ZAMARGU-4260 file (C-alpha; in steps of 0.2 Angstrom, whole numbers, plus 5000, padded with zeros to 4 digits):
<rodrens>
0) 4932/5056/4942 | 4948/5059/4933 | 4961/5060/4949 | 4951/5043/4958 | 4965/5038/4970
5) 4973/5052/4967 | 4980/5063/4984 | 4981/5083/4984 | 4989/5099/4994 | 4979/5115/4988
10) 4988/5129/5001 | 4976/5146/5004 | 4963/5133/5004 | 4951/5139/5019 | 4941/5152/5009
15) 4939/5160/4992 | 4949/5155/4976 | 4958/5139/4985 | 4944/5131/4993 | 4935/5132/4976
20) 4950/5121/4968 | 4949/5110/4984 | 4932/5106/4981 | 4935/5104/4960 | 4948/5090/4966
25) 4937/5083/4980 | 4923/5082/4967 | 4937/5074/4954 | 4939/5061/4967 | 4956/5065/4976
30) 4960/5065/4992 | 4963/5084/4998 | 4974/5092/5010 | 4966/5110/5012 | 4979/5122/5021
35) 4979/5136/5026 | 4985/5148/5040 | 4970/5143/5051 | 4964/5126/5053 | 4952/5123/5038
40) 4935/5117/5044 | 4921/5124/5037 | 4930/5119/5019 | 4933/5100/5024 | 4915/5099/5030
45) 4909/5107/5012 | 4919/5093/5006 | 4913/5080/5015 | 4896/5086/5013 | 4899/5082/4994
50) 4904/5066/4996 | 4922/5069/4995 | 4936/5066/5006 | 4948/5079/5013 | 4959/5086/5028
55) 4966/5100/5035 | 4983/5107/5039 | 4989/5121/5045 | 5001/5129/5039 | 5013/5144/5037
60) 5018/5143/5019 | 5034/5156/5023 | 5042/5143/5035 | 5049/5129/5026 | 5048/5116/5042
65) 5031/5118/5044 | 5030/5116/5023 | 5038/5100/5024 | 5029/5095/5040 | 5013/5098/5029
70) 5020/5088/5015 | 5026/5072/5027 | 5007/5074/5035 | 4998/5071/5016 | 5010/5057/5014
75) 5009/5047/5030 | 4989/5053/5031 | 4985/5046/5014 | 4999/5036/5008 | 5006/5046/4991
80) 5007/5065/4984 | 5002/5067/4967 | 4994/5083/4965 | 5003/5098/4972 | 4994/5116/4972
85) 5003/5131/4976 | 4990/5144/4979 | 4992/5152/4997 | 4995/5170/4994 | 4994/5188/5000
90) 4995/5207/4994 | 5002/5222/5005 | 5000/5236/4988 | 5005/5252/4988 | 5015/5264/4976
95) 5033/5258/4974 | 5041/5274/4979 | 5031/5272/4993 | 5032/5253/4999 | 5038/5250/5016
100) 5054/5237/5015 | 5043/5224/5026 | 5027/5224/5013 | 5040/5221/5000 | 5048/5206/5012
105) 5032/5200/5017 | 5024/5196/5000 | 5040/5190/4991 | 5041/5179/5007 | 5024/5168/5007
110) 5019/5172/4987 | 5038/5168/4978 | 5045/5157/4993 | 5031/5148/4999 | 5028/5143/4983
115) 5046/5139/4982 | 5045/5128/4995 | 5030/5118/4993 | 5037/5116/4973 | 5057/5109/4981
120) 5046/5098/4995 | 5033/5090/4982 | 5048/5087/4969 | 5057/5078/4978 | 5045/5063/4983
125) 5038/5065/4967 | 5053/5061/4957 | 5057/5045/4967 | 5040/5041/4963 | 5040/5044/4945
130) 5025/5056/4942 | 5018/5072/4950 | 5009/5087/4944 | 5016/5105/4951 | 5002/5119/4948
135) 5005/5136/4954 | 4995/5150/4955 | 5002/5164/4948 | 4991/5181/4944 | 4989/5192/4927
140) 4999/5205/4941 | 5015/5196/4933 | 5014/5209/4918 | 5017/5220/4929 | 5002/5233/4939
145) 5001/5249/4946 | 5003/5249/4965 | 5009/5230/4964 | 5027/5231/4964 | 5030/5217/4978
150) 5014/5207/4972 | 5020/5207/4952 | 5037/5202/4956 | 5032/5188/4965 | 5020/5181/4953
155) 5033/5183/4940 | 5044/5174/4949 | 5032/5160/4952 | 5032/5158/4932 | 5049/5158/4931
160) 5050/5144/4945 | 5038/5133/4938 | 5045/5135/4922 | 5065/5130/4927 | 5054/5117/4938
165) 5046/5110/4923 | 5062/5106/4913 | 5071/5100/4926 | 5057/5085/4931 | 5049/5080/4915
170) 5061/5066/4913 | 5057/5061/4931 | 5036/5059/4925 | 5031/5076/4933 | 5021/5093/4926
175) 5024/5108/4931 | 5014/5122/4926 | 5004/5139/4929 | 4988/5146/4931 | 4985/5168/4932
180) 4967/5171/4935 | 4959/5187/4932 | 4945/5195/4942 | 4939/5182/4953 | 4925/5181/4962
185) 4930/5179/4981 | 4924/5186/4999 | 4937/5198/4996 | 4933/5207/4976 | 4915/5205/4984
190) 4920/5220/4994 | 4922/5232/4978 | 4903/5230/4977 | 4901/5242/4993 | 4916/5257/4985
195) 4905/5270/4977 | 4891/5263/4976 | 4897/5249/4964 | 4905/5260/4952 | 4924/5251/4958
200) 4917/5234/4954 | 4907/5241/4938 | 4925/5247/4932 | 4932/5231/4935 | 4919/5222/4925
205) 4924/5236/4909 | 4939/5228/4909 | 4934/5211/4909 | 4930/5207/4888 | 4917/5195/4893
210) 4908/5207/4904 | 4909/5196/4921 | 4920/5190/4935 | 4925/5174/4936 | 4921/5161/4949
215) 4933/5152/4958 | 4928/5134/4950 | 4932/5140/4934 | 4949/5139/4941 | 4947/5124/4947
220) 4941/5116/4933 | 4959/5120/4924 | 4969/5117/4939 | 4959/5098/4938 | 4961/5095/4921
225) 4980/5100/4924 | 4981/5088/4938 | 4972/5075/4927 | 4982/5059/4915 | 4972/5071/4899
230) 4987/5085/4901 | 5001/5071/4903 | 5009/5080/4888 | 5005/5100/4896 | 5021/5106/4905
235) 5030/5123/4906 | 5013/5133/4901 | 5007/5148/4908 | 4988/5150/4906 | 4978/5162/4909
240) 4959/5158/4917 | 4952/5180/4914 | 4939/5180/4902 | 4951/5191/4891 | 4958/5202/4904
245) 4975/5196/4905 | 4982/5201/4888
</rodrens>
């Protein structure tokens, strides 16, 4: 129970990777606001069934006023905010020369600007509190990836944003770190098993040195560590959780 009496917000936590992160933080004792575009009642029910404390909040992270309301809600409900996990993200893949401008803007708005809003609003409170943990979820694609100019640019921006936030807020007792997940097994990625009789999935497994996909809890374990007192001297880091896939 490394996070007992801590309060966390996890965006994009209604399913997949975000839900795995939220569940792990709750298992470690944190009270978790499970934030997503739609009410995340199922995720909250799973957390409560395992003895955790959670509630849901509906938010579009691309809208600043909704992010502000989310942070205010967490503080009002649980009395504080200790951990902010900016996980919400989308992708609209396509080759650069064919990419519609709206697909560029949408991904930047959610994945980068949404992370900025969440980081900024949490830090406003954490600076006055004198402590806090910002954990932003990027991707191995920040290094560049075929057909993902918008996504790669957004996720690279998350790295630069987080490193700057770390420098600006270290003396206020706030750590800011980035996690880059590799290929994680979620409802979305499991659909690859249906492509060409599983050939697409098998091809992806061959790109991972460890030979298998990660689980949401693998990322959740790292988030929980960075959120804990054990990681008090770790800030401005980019940590890969990808089975050796990200180089």
